[in-house]
N, C-alpha and C positions, 0 to 999 in steps of 0.2 A: 508442564507449561511454565515458561519463565515469567517472573513478575518483576525482575530487576535487570538492569544493564550494568553490571559491576565494572568498575574501572580497574584495569590491570595495574598492579603496583609499579610505580615509576622508579627506575634505578638512578641513584645519584652518586657521583664520584667522591663522596665524603659521608661521614657519619656524625650523629649526635651521641656523645658519650658523657660520662659523669664529669669529665674534665673540660667539657665544652662550655664556653661562655656565650650566651645567647642574648640577643636584643630583639624585642618585639616592638614594632612600630606600626602606627596606622589606626584603623577603625577599632570599634569595641570588640570585634571578633578576635583581634590580636590579644585582647585581655583574656578571653576564654582560654586560649591555648597557652598563653604565657603563665596563667595561674596554675594550669596543670603541670607545667614544667617546674615551677617553683615549689608546688606541693610535693613533687617527687625529688626535690633537692638538686635539680639541675640549675646551675646559676643563671638566672634570667632577669634582665632589666625590662620593664614593661612601660612603654610610653613615658619616659622621664619628663617630657615637656607637654604631656597631655595627649588625649585622643585627637587624631586628625582623620577626617573622612575623605577629603579630596587631595589629589597629588600636588596641587599648587601650594596649599598650606603646609603640607608635609615637607616639600622642598624648601620652603622658606625657613622652617624650623631647623632643618639639617644645615642649611647654608649659614644661618645665624650662629648655630652651635659651633660649627667648624671654624668660622671666621672670628669667633669670640666677640660677636657684636652684642653689646649690652642693650637691653630694652630700656628706652628712656621713660622716666616717670610720667612725663607729659603725654605719652601715647596711651595711657590707661583711660578708660571711660567708666562712668558710673551708671548702672542700669536701674537705680532705685533700690537695689537690694545689696549689691556689692560692686567692688571695682573689678573690671575684667579687661581683656585685650582682644581685639577682633582677630588676631592671628593665632589665638590659643583657645583651648576648650574651657568651659566654665568651671571645671574642677580646679583650675589654676587660680581662680579668682578668690577674693576675700573681702570682707566688709571693711577691713583696714587697708588703706591705699598702699602703705609702705610694705605691709605683709604680702599683698598681692605682687608688688614690684619684686620683692625678694623671691617669691615663689617662681615667678617667670624666669628670672636670671639664674636662680639656683637650678631650675629645671634644665636650662640650656647648658649649664656647666656639667651637670650629670649626663646629659645626652652626649656631649662631646667626649666625656670620659668613656661612656659605653661604646660609642662609635670607634674609639681608639683601641679598645681591648677585646671587643666581641669577635668570636670566631665565625659566628653565623648571625646574620641580620635578616629577620623575617619582616617583610613589609606587606601589610594587608591593606589593600585599596578598597574603600567603601563605595564611593560614588563619584561620577563625573559631573553631577549636577551641583552647581555652586551658586552662591548669592554674592552679589557685588553691592558695595555701598554706592548709592547713586551719586553722591557728592564728589567722589574721586575715582570711581570705577575700579576700586580695589576689591579683590576677592577676599572674603572673610572665611575664617575657619568655623565660626559660630556666630549666629545673630544675637545671642545673649538676651533674647526676649525684648529686643528693641522693636519699635513699631515697624510693621511689615512695609509700610510705604517708604521707608528709608533704603530699601533694598530692591534690586532687580534679580530675577532668577534666570539662569541660562545653563545650557550644556557646554562643557568644555569640548573643544575639537580634539581630534586625535593628535594633531600637531602640538597642541598645548600640553596634553598629557605626556606625550613622548618627550617634549622639551623638559618638563618637570622631572620625569623619571631619569632622563639623561643627566640632569644636574645632580640628582641624588647619587646616582651610580658613580659618576666621575669624581665628585667631591669626596665621597666615602672611600673609594678605592685609592685615591691619592692620599687621603688621610690615613688609611689603614690598608695597605696593599695586600695583606694576607687574609683579609676577611672574605666571606662569601655572602652574597645577597640572594635571598629567596623571595620572590614575589608571589603573592596570592591575591585573589579577589574574594572579598567577603560574600558569603552566601546569604547574608541578611538583606532582605529586599526593602527598598525605599518606596513602598507602595503609596505613600502619601502624595508622591509626585505623579502617580498613575502608572499602570503596568507597562504601557508603551514607553513612557519616558524612562522608567527603571531599566527595562531591557536594553534600551538604546544606551543608557549610561553604562551598564555592565559590559555590553558588547564593545564599547569604546575602550574601557579599561582593559579588557581581555586582549583585544587586538593590539593595543599600544604596548602592553606588557610583553607580549610575545615578540614584538619588534625589538624591544630592548634586550630580551633574553637571547635573541638571535645574534645580537651584535657583541655581547660581552661574555667572555669565557667564565667569568666568576659570577654570573647572574643566572638564576634558574627559576622555574615556575612550579608551584605546588597547587594541585587542583581542588582547593577547598570548595569553590563555587560549583564545580562539576560534580563533586561527590554528593552534595545535597540536592542539586537541581536535576541531575541526570541519573545518578546511581540510586539514591534513596527515592527521590521523586514522588513524595507522598505527603499529604498534609498531616499525617500522623506524626511526622518528624518536625512539625512546627508547634510552637506554643499557641495559646488561644488567640493571640493577635495575628496569627498566620504570617508573621514577619520573621520572628526570631526562632532559631533552631532550638529544639528541646535538648535536654541534657544527654539523651541517648544519641541524638544526631551529632552533637559535639564529641561524644565518646567514640562514635563511629569514625569521624574524621581524625580523632586522636589515634585510634588504632591503626588507621591507614598511615598516619605520620610515623608511628613506631615502625611499621613494616618497611617504610621507605627509607628511614634515616638511621635506624638503630640495629645493632648487632644482637644476636641472641643473648650473649652474656650481659649486655646492657639492659635488655628487657627483663632478664631474670633479676638483676639488681633493683630495677624499678618495682618489680612485684614485691620484693622484700620490704622496700621502703614504703610502698603503698600500704602494706599490712600494718607496719608500725605506725604510720600516720593516721590510718583509719582507727586504730586502737586508741591512739592519743586523743583524737577528737571525739571519740565515743564517751559519753558521760554515764558512768555506772548508775543503775537505778537501785542498787542494794543500799540498805541503811546501815549495814554492818561495817563499822569503821575499820576493823581488823582486815576484813576482806578487801576493802577499798585500798588500804595501805599495801597489802600484799600484792594486789594487781599493779599498783603504781610502781612498787619496787621492782617487780618483774619487768615491766615495760622500760623503766629506767636502765636496768641492767642490759636488756637487749639492745637499746639504743647506744649505750656505752660500749658494748662489745662489737657493734657493727663496724665494718671496715671503713665506713664514712661517718664515724661517730662525731667528727667535728661539725658536721652539718646539722646535727641534732642538738647543738649547744643550747639554743633557745628553748626547745621543748624540755630538755633535761633540767634546765634552770627552773622552768615553770613547774615541773613535776616535784622538784625539791621543795618549792614553796607550798604546793598542795599537801605534801607529806607533813611539813611543819604545821600547817593549819589543822590537819586531821589529828596529829599527835597531841595538839594543845586542846582539842575539843573533848 
C-alpha cells in the first residue's frame, strides 16, 4: 500500500555548482534553504534588505534597490521600542534612528549588488494576505506591533500579484540579463488568518507564479509547497505549532533541490564539506587538552588541503585561535 504521492524530480536547464552565486529573497523559508547553501559553502546572499512575505513589498524593495532610491529619514516610524519602516521587516530596525536609516539603505545597496552578480535568484512567496495602512491605503511589509486599528487586512488579487512579479522579473532581467529566477511558494501555513484564507492565498500565489513562469524563458518554478503539502502530507513533518516544517521536512526539500539542480560531482563535494563543517561545529567533550589540540590540528589540515580551502578561511582562523587558547592553558 502506498502512503505517499512522491513528486517526480523536475529537470532544469541549469545547475547549482560551487561557483554559482545565489540570492535568496522572500519569506523566512528562503532563510532555511539559504542557510543550508551557506553552510555548505555555496556563495549565497539571503534577504539583504530583510524578509518579505508578500510580493508587493518584495517588488518595492527590488525596485528601490535597482533604481538606487534612498530611503528618507523622515519615512521611519517609532513603535515605542525601535525605529522601523513599514516597507521592511523588523530585523532592519534599531533603537537608534540613524542606525536604522543606515541599515535600510545599506541593505538596498547590498541587494542591488546581489541582483547584479547572482547567477540564480530564488524568490519564495509567503502570502497574498496583506495589511494596508488605513490612512493612505499603502500595503505594508510588516505592521511592527502598531495598533491593529491602524490597518485593514485583505487578499491581493491575482492581477496584483502578477503585476508585482512582472515588475520583479523585468527589472531584474534588465539589470542582470544573465541571471535566472526561480519562484517557489513557502509551505509555511499562515493559519492565523484561517485555513480557507490561507489556501486562497497560496492558490493565488501558485497560479500567479505559473503565469509568470509561462511568459519568461529565464523564470522557473520549484515545488517547495507541493513537496510538503502533497508529497509528505503528514503533521509529523510540522513542528508543534502545526505551521512550520520540521528540520526533517526542510531536509527532504533540500534533498529534492539537490536532485533537481546539482550534478553528482557537486553533491559529492557538498558531502565532504558537510563532514568538515559538522566536525567543526561539534564541541569535544574530552577534557584532555592534547587530544583536543590533535583533533583541531587534524581538522585544520583537512580544511587547508580541501580544494575549496579558501572558503574555510573563517573556520581555519577560528581553529587557530582555539589552538592558541588551549596551548596557553
